[in-house]
Every structure is written in structure tokens, then in C-alpha cells.
C-alpha positions as CSV (number, residue, x, y, z in Angstrom):
1,M,104.5,-7.0,-79.5
2,A,108.0,-6.9,-80.7
3,A,109.8,-3.6,-80.6
4,S,111.2,-2.4,-83.7
5,A,113.0,0.8,-85.3
6,V,113.0,-0.6,-88.8
7,A,111.6,1.8,-91.3
8,R,108.5,-0.1,-93.3
9,P,107.0,1.5,-96.5
10,K,104.2,3.8,-95.8
11,P,101.2,2.6,-96.7
12,K,98.5,4.2,-99.0
13,R,96.0,6.6,-97.7
14,V,92.4,5.5,-98.0
15,L,90.5,8.3,-99.2
16,S,87.4,7.2,-98.4
17,I,88.0,6.9,-94.8
18,D,88.6,10.6,-95.3
19,A,85.6,11.4,-97.0
20,F,83.4,9.8,-94.7
21,R,84.7,10.7,-91.5
22,G,84.2,13.9,-92.9
23,F,80.4,13.1,-92.9
24,V,80.1,12.4,-89.7
25,M,81.6,15.6,-88.5
26,T,79.7,17.3,-91.1
27,L,75.9,15.6,-89.3
28,M,77.7,16.6,-85.9
29,L,78.3,20.1,-87.2
30,A,74.7,20.1,-88.6
31,E,73.2,20.4,-85.2
32,V,73.6,24.5,-85.8
33,M,70.9,23.7,-88.0
34,R,67.9,23.2,-85.5
35,L,66.5,21.0,-87.9
36,P,64.3,19.3,-85.1
37,M,62.3,22.8,-85.0
38,L,61.7,21.8,-88.6
39,P,58.0,20.3,-88.3
40,R,56.8,23.4,-86.6
41,A,57.8,25.4,-89.1
42,L,56.0,22.6,-92.1
43,P,53.3,20.9,-90.2
44,D,52.4,19.2,-93.6
45,S,55.6,18.3,-94.9
46,W,57.0,14.8,-94.2
47,I,60.1,15.8,-95.4
48,A,60.9,17.9,-92.6
49,G,59.9,14.8,-90.1
50,V,62.1,12.7,-91.4
51,L,65.1,15.1,-91.4
52,A,64.0,16.5,-87.6
53,F,63.9,12.7,-86.4
54,H,67.5,12.0,-87.9
55,Q,68.6,15.3,-86.5
56,S,67.7,13.8,-83.1
57,H,68.9,11.3,-80.4
58,V,65.9,8.9,-79.7
59,V,64.4,8.4,-76.1
60,W,66.1,4.9,-75.4
61,A,66.4,2.3,-78.0
62,W,67.7,2.0,-81.6
63,G,69.3,4.8,-83.0
64,S,68.5,7.8,-85.8
65,L,70.9,8.9,-88.0
66,H,72.0,11.2,-85.5
67,D,72.4,8.4,-82.9
68,M,75.4,7.5,-85.2
69,I,77.8,10.2,-84.8
70,Q,79.3,9.4,-81.7
71,P,79.8,5.4,-83.2
72,G,81.4,6.6,-86.5
73,F,83.7,8.7,-85.2
74,T,84.8,6.1,-82.7
75,F,85.4,3.7,-85.5
76,L,87.1,5.7,-87.7
77,V,89.4,5.7,-84.3
78,G,90.1,2.4,-84.9
79,A,89.9,2.2,-88.7
80,A,92.6,4.9,-89.0
81,L,95.3,3.5,-86.3
82,P,96.9,0.7,-88.4
83,Y,97.6,3.4,-91.0
84,S,98.4,5.5,-88.1
85,I,100.9,3.0,-86.5
86,A,102.0,2.2,-90.2
87,A,103.2,5.4,-91.0
88,R,104.7,5.8,-87.8
89,Q,107.1,2.6,-88.6
90,A,107.7,4.3,-91.8
91,K,109.1,6.7,-90.3
92,G,111.6,4.3,-87.9
93,Q,109.8,4.9,-84.7
94,S,110.4,2.4,-81.8
95,F,107.2,0.3,-80.4
96,A,108.4,2.7,-76.8
97,K,107.9,6.1,-78.8
98,M,104.7,5.3,-80.2
99,C,103.6,3.6,-77.1
100,A,104.2,7.0,-75.0
101,H,102.7,8.9,-78.1
102,A,99.3,6.9,-77.2
103,A,99.3,7.6,-74.3
104,W,99.6,11.4,-73.8
105,R,96.6,11.1,-76.8
106,A,94.7,9.2,-74.4
107,V,95.3,11.6,-71.4
108,L,95.2,14.6,-74.2
109,L,91.7,13.8,-75.5
110,C,90.0,12.9,-72.1
111,A,91.2,16.8,-70.6
112,L,90.1,18.6,-74.2
113,G,86.3,16.4,-73.9
114,I,86.3,17.6,-69.7
115,F,87.3,21.2,-71.0
116,L,84.5,21.5,-73.8
117,R,82.0,20.3,-71.1
118,S,83.3,22.6,-68.1
119,D,82.3,25.8,-70.8
120,G,80.1,27.7,-69.0
121,R,80.3,26.2,-65.3
122,P,81.1,27.6,-62.3
123,M,83.6,25.2,-61.9
124,T,85.6,21.8,-63.5
125,N,82.8,19.7,-64.7
126,Y,84.2,16.2,-64.8
127,T,82.7,13.6,-66.5
128,F,83.6,11.2,-68.4
129,E,80.4,9.9,-70.7
130,D,81.2,12.5,-73.5
131,T,82.7,11.2,-77.1
132,L,86.7,12.5,-76.4
133,T,86.9,11.0,-72.8
134,Q,85.2,7.9,-74.1
135,I,87.6,7.8,-76.6
136,G,90.6,8.4,-74.2
137,L,89.8,6.1,-71.8
138,G,89.9,3.5,-74.1
139,Y,92.5,4.8,-76.7
140,F,95.7,3.1,-74.8
141,F,94.2,-0.5,-75.0
142,L,93.1,-0.2,-78.5
143,F,96.8,0.8,-79.5
144,L,98.0,-2.1,-78.1
145,L,95.7,-4.6,-79.5
146,G,97.1,-2.7,-83.1
147,F,100.2,-5.1,-82.7
148,V,98.6,-8.7,-82.1
149,S,97.0,-10.6,-84.6
150,I,93.7,-10.8,-85.8
151,K,92.4,-13.5,-84.0
152,K,93.2,-11.9,-80.7
153,Q,91.7,-8.7,-81.7
154,I,88.1,-10.9,-82.2
155,A,88.5,-12.5,-79.0
156,A,89.5,-9.0,-77.2
157,L,86.0,-8.1,-78.6
158,A,84.4,-11.1,-77.6
159,V,85.4,-11.1,-73.8
160,I,84.6,-7.0,-74.1
161,L,81.3,-7.7,-75.3
162,V,80.1,-10.3,-73.3
163,G,81.9,-9.4,-70.2
164,Y,80.1,-6.1,-70.0
165,W,77.0,-8.1,-70.8
166,A,77.2,-10.3,-67.7
167,A,78.3,-7.3,-65.6
168,F,74.8,-6.3,-66.3
169,A,72.9,-8.9,-66.1
170,L,74.7,-10.3,-63.0
171,F,73.8,-6.5,-61.2
172,P,70.9,-6.5,-59.1
173,A,67.8,-5.5,-61.4
174,P,65.5,-2.6,-60.3
175,S,62.9,-4.1,-58.0
176,P,58.8,-3.1,-58.8
177,D,58.9,-0.1,-56.1
178,F,62.3,1.4,-57.3
179,D,61.7,4.9,-57.1
180,Y,62.7,6.3,-60.5
181,A,61.6,9.5,-59.4
182,K,64.5,10.3,-57.8
183,V,66.7,9.8,-60.6
184,G,65.4,11.5,-63.2
185,V,63.1,9.3,-64.8
186,K,59.1,9.2,-64.7
187,Q,58.0,5.8,-62.7
188,N,55.6,5.0,-65.6
189,W,58.1,6.0,-68.4
190,E,56.7,4.1,-71.7
191,H,60.7,3.0,-72.0
192,H,60.9,0.9,-69.0
193,Y,61.7,-2.6,-69.4
194,T,60.1,-5.4,-67.6
195,G,61.6,-9.2,-66.8
196,F,65.5,-9.8,-67.9
197,M,65.7,-6.6,-70.0
198,S,65.4,-4.4,-66.9
199,H,68.9,-4.8,-66.0
200,W,69.3,-2.4,-68.4
201,N,66.4,0.2,-67.5
202,K,67.9,4.0,-67.2
203,N,69.8,5.3,-64.5
204,S,68.7,1.7,-62.3
205,N,71.9,-0.1,-63.3
206,L,75.3,-1.0,-62.9
207,A,76.5,1.6,-64.6
208,W,74.8,4.2,-63.1
209,S,75.7,2.5,-59.5
210,F,78.7,2.6,-60.7
211,D,78.9,6.2,-61.2
212,T,77.1,7.5,-57.9
213,W,80.2,7.0,-56.9
214,F,82.8,7.3,-58.8
215,M,82.0,10.8,-60.2
216,N,81.5,12.0,-56.6
217,L,85.1,11.4,-56.2
218,F,85.9,14.6,-58.1
219,P,84.6,18.2,-56.5
220,R,81.5,19.2,-57.9
221,V,79.0,21.9,-57.5
222,R,76.7,19.6,-56.0
223,P,76.6,15.2,-55.3
224,F,76.2,13.2,-58.4
225,E,72.8,11.5,-58.1
226,Y,72.1,10.8,-62.3
227,N,72.7,11.8,-65.7
228,G,69.8,13.1,-67.2
229,G,70.3,11.3,-70.4
230,G,71.5,8.0,-68.6
231,Y,74.7,8.1,-70.1
232,S,77.6,6.3,-68.3
233,T,81.1,6.8,-67.8
234,L,81.4,2.9,-68.0
235,S,80.4,3.1,-71.4
236,F,84.4,3.4,-72.8
237,I,84.1,0.0,-72.3
238,P,81.9,-1.4,-75.2
239,T,82.8,2.0,-77.0
240,L,86.4,0.5,-76.9
241,G,84.3,-2.6,-78.4
242,T,83.3,-0.1,-81.5
243,M,86.8,1.1,-81.7
244,I,88.1,-2.3,-82.0
245,L,85.2,-3.0,-84.9
246,G,87.1,0.1,-86.8
247,L,90.6,-1.6,-86.2
248,L,89.2,-5.2,-87.6
249,T,88.1,-2.8,-90.3
250,G,90.9,-0.6,-90.9
251,G,93.5,-4.3,-91.7
252,W,90.6,-5.6,-93.4
253,L,91.1,-2.7,-95.6
254,K,95.3,-2.1,-95.8
255,S,95.1,-6.1,-96.6
256,D,96.1,-7.2,-100.4
257,R,92.6,-8.2,-100.5
258,T,91.2,-7.1,-103.8
259,P,89.4,-3.6,-103.6
260,L,85.8,-6.2,-105.1
261,D,87.0,-8.6,-101.7
262,K,87.5,-5.8,-99.7
263,L,83.5,-4.4,-100.3
264,R,82.2,-7.9,-100.2
265,G,83.4,-8.6,-97.1
266,M,82.1,-5.3,-95.1
267,A,79.1,-5.9,-96.6
268,I,78.6,-9.3,-94.7
269,A,80.1,-8.0,-91.6
270,G,78.0,-5.0,-91.7
271,V,75.0,-7.0,-92.4
272,A,75.7,-10.0,-89.7
273,L,76.5,-7.3,-87.2
274,I,73.2,-5.5,-87.5
275,A,71.7,-8.4,-87.7
276,T,73.1,-10.0,-84.6
277,G,72.1,-6.8,-82.7
278,A,68.9,-6.8,-83.6
279,L,68.4,-10.5,-82.7
280,L,69.6,-10.0,-79.2
281,H,67.4,-7.2,-78.7
282,G,64.4,-9.0,-80.1
283,A,65.0,-12.0,-78.0
284,G,65.3,-10.4,-75.3
285,I,68.8,-11.3,-74.3
286,C,69.9,-7.4,-74.5
287,P,68.5,-4.0,-75.8
288,V,69.7,-1.7,-78.5
289,V,70.6,1.0,-76.3
290,K,73.3,4.2,-77.5
291,R,73.1,5.9,-73.9
292,I,74.5,3.0,-72.0
293,W,76.2,1.4,-75.4
294,T,75.0,-2.0,-74.5
295,P,76.8,-4.6,-76.5
296,A,73.8,-5.2,-78.6
297,F,74.0,-1.5,-79.9
298,T,77.9,-2.0,-80.7
299,L,77.1,-4.5,-82.7
300,W,74.1,-3.3,-84.4
301,S,75.7,-0.1,-85.1
302,G,78.8,-1.0,-85.7
303,G,77.2,-2.8,-88.3
304,I,75.4,0.3,-90.1
305,V,78.5,2.3,-89.9
306,I,80.5,-0.2,-91.4
307,L,78.5,-0.7,-94.6
308,M,77.9,3.6,-94.5
309,L,81.7,3.3,-94.8
310,A,81.5,0.4,-98.0
311,A,79.7,2.6,-99.4
312,F,82.2,5.3,-99.1
313,Y,84.7,3.0,-100.4
314,A,82.9,1.8,-103.6
315,L,82.2,5.1,-104.8
316,M,85.7,6.5,-104.1
317,E,88.1,3.4,-104.0
318,I,86.6,1.4,-106.7
319,K,84.4,3.9,-109.1
320,G,87.0,6.3,-108.3
321,W,84.8,8.8,-108.1
322,V,86.6,11.7,-105.8
323,K,85.3,14.7,-106.7
324,W,81.8,15.1,-105.2
325,A,83.7,14.0,-101.9
326,F,85.8,17.1,-101.4
327,P,83.8,19.6,-99.2
328,L,83.4,16.2,-97.1
329,M,87.3,16.1,-96.9
330,V,87.9,19.4,-95.8
331,V,86.3,18.5,-92.7
332,G,88.1,15.2,-92.4
333,M,91.1,16.4,-92.9
334,N,91.0,18.3,-89.6
335,S,87.8,16.6,-87.4
336,I,89.3,17.7,-83.9
337,A,89.3,21.5,-85.1
338,A,86.0,20.5,-86.5
339,Y,85.1,19.1,-82.5
340,I,86.1,22.0,-80.7
341,M,84.3,24.9,-82.8
342,A,81.3,22.8,-83.0
343,H,81.5,23.5,-78.6
344,T,83.1,26.9,-78.5
345,M,82.1,29.0,-81.8
346,E,78.1,28.9,-82.6
347,G,76.9,31.5,-80.2
348,Y,79.8,34.0,-81.4
349,I,79.3,33.2,-85.2
350,L,75.0,33.9,-84.5
351,S,75.9,36.8,-82.4
352,A,78.0,38.2,-85.3
353,F,74.9,37.5,-87.6
354,K,72.7,39.6,-86.0
355,T,74.9,42.1,-85.3
356,H,76.3,43.0,-88.7
357,I,73.4,41.3,-91.0
358,G,70.2,41.1,-89.1
359,T,68.0,38.2,-88.9
360,G,65.7,39.6,-91.9
361,F,68.6,38.4,-94.4
362,F,67.7,35.1,-93.2
363,S,63.8,35.3,-93.1
364,I,64.2,35.0,-97.0
365,F,62.1,31.5,-96.8
366,G,60.1,32.5,-93.8
367,E,60.2,33.8,-90.8
368,P,59.4,29.9,-89.1
369,L,62.5,29.2,-90.8
370,V,65.1,31.6,-89.4
371,P,66.3,29.5,-87.3
372,V,67.4,26.7,-89.8
373,M,68.6,29.4,-92.2
374,M,70.8,31.2,-89.4
375,G,72.3,27.8,-88.8
376,L,72.9,27.1,-92.2
377,G,75.0,30.2,-92.0
378,V,76.9,29.4,-88.8
379,L,77.7,25.4,-90.8
380,I,79.0,27.3,-93.7
381,V,81.1,29.6,-92.1
382,F,82.2,26.5,-90.0
383,W,83.4,25.1,-93.5
384,L,84.9,28.0,-95.0
385,I,87.2,28.4,-91.7
386,L,88.1,24.2,-92.6
387,Y,88.7,25.1,-95.5
388,W,90.9,27.7,-95.2
389,M,92.8,25.9,-92.4
390,S,93.7,23.0,-95.4
391,K,94.4,25.4,-98.0
392,N,97.4,26.5,-95.3
393,R,98.2,23.4,-94.3
394,I,96.8,24.4,-90.9
395,L,96.2,21.0,-89.1
396,I,95.1,20.1,-85.6
397,R,96.1,16.5,-84.5
398,I,96.5,15.1,-80.5
């Protein structure tokens, strides 16, 4: 990693990355539409069932479209890094200055994640399993990997995934008489694994054990015993693996290869990663579980995200169809602002709707769809705010 302050040419911006980021963030913002409630309003509609499933997290194994939001956002942090580094080098920034900025960014991401998770709490909610803190915990390591060769990046990915898998595999599996009720899980929960795969059972694995120590190092309203969703701090390690997949993809897109070669490479990589993750699960070696971000999930979700980006790349960079993505670009340009809005402004906007418009306005398609229509209204307000920000060149960056 040679330090250099020599200015270099600024790389061409890949619009499909911005559009795909906007797509991922729009999926997150669309939570306000409460689509999981649709089957109650439309019990005979299969479309309602599909929409409800894909805006909900799966209970444990595999995933829905909604489960691809965090891998997508995380992956794009890595994909954007080669361009970010090149842009800073184009300005003549030294490695030391970039290094300091990366460290500051990592701390700020963790702090912002904790701040947002503490909203409405009686005291600071020290938690490290949400999207921003997970990225923050691994970001500085990702930054350093941005200056090494592709072979070393791949080697780092392999060490992370194999090492994390081995750590879980070597940690004692829960005994047959393990008291799951004490960790918020039904004793006869249908998603429990048996045999070797039980090393990854909910709230009885290595990551849960680590958190029963680590989380209690911080002041809390009550001692930490388990996370209700099964999420954990240590997931930042395989999450770093997802960011490295993004880093490799960003480097691939930034290379001098032809657009068709880049698309072909992403398609092959995406299919291979999905197949590998599914094979690990099917063979009983490692389950595909997002909540503890298993190595198999890193590969499986990484493959899906790469194929999704490949689709955007084909439409925008190869076909040249750009205008359709404008609404997504507006969101993608201000992803941090969108993230903060989603966690802080929904209640205020809904309250304003009820005060100034009333719920009757949103019952145009029937009373059962009022929550969905009000959510759509909130989503439109979110977009208009982001559009105003982009039009006035107000960009929130960390």
C-alpha cells in the first residue's frame, strides 16, 4: 500500500450503481406501505400474498426480496469504494488522509446506527447488529483491502468465510436438553436444526454466546440475555465478506474490459455464488441464514445482489436506457438521508396526514387498504424531499 499524493484521472461514474442503490433504498422506504397486511384486506389475491412475503423477513433460513435490502446496501458500500478511492486520488489526497477519513467514517456509521436505534428509548441503546453499525465495524478493514491486489482480496474473503464457519462449527452445539425458552425461542421450534447444522441454531450459537458477554459491557436498562430476532454483533465479520464481494465487483466494473465482458463476468459470478451457498445448505455444511449472516448466506445473497446489479448494468450501461431510472437515482444519490428519514420521519408524516387530510382521503380503495395507501403517501413525501435535496445539490455524506 504505497502512499501517494499524485493526482490521477477521475473515473467515469457508473450510473447503474447509483440506480441500484436507489432501488435498494426504495425497498427499505417502502416498508411504510405495510404490504404484509395486504392478505388480510385481499385474502383471495395471490399477488397480495407475493407482495406480503417479499416485504417481510423470513423467519430463519433463506430469504425474501426484503432480506436482500441489507446485503444490497452493504454490497454497494464495497462496490463504490474503488471509485471513491480513485476520486480522492484524482484530488491528490495522500493515503494517510484517506486512511483518517475511513477511520472517521467507520466511527460515525457506528455512532449513527446506535443513535437511530436509541430513538424513543429511556437511555442509549448500545446495539451493533443493525445495518449501519455492521458496516461501520468492518469498513476500515474494507478500506485497507481497497489498496491490495485482487488475489489478496479473494484470499481475505476466503479466510473470513472459512474462519467464521470453523468458529461456529467448533463451538459446542446446544445439547438436546438446552433450555430454548430462556433465550426467547420455542423449545419445539420448527426451524431448529439437528446434527451438525445445530451449531447455527437461534440464540444458542457462538455469536449469541459472545453477545451475552459483550453487550453487557455497556450500560443497559436490563442485562442482555438474547436478541429476539437472533441477530448478533459478530455478524459484522461475514458482513465484511459481503462488502468484499462488492469491492471485487466494483474493481471488475472499473477495469478496462468491455461492457459485455463485465456483464458476462457478473452473471457467471452471481450464478456460481448462489449455487455454492445453496449447495452448502443442502449438504448440511452451513445453513443460509441472514439473521446470523452465515458464510453460506454471504455467498447466496451476494450472488443474488450481483445478478440484480447486472440487470441494472445491462439496461443502463449497455442498452443506454437511463431515463427510466431517474426516480431511483434521486433516492440513490442521498442514501444516508433516506436511511435517516425512514427511521425518524414516518410517524410525523402520518400524524400530519391524519391532522390535515384525514384517513377518509386514503380510503378510496376501501377501508382495509387505508394503511397501505397512507404508507404510499408517506413514500411519496419521502421521495419529494429527496428530489428537493438533489435539485438543490444537498447531499448528506459520511
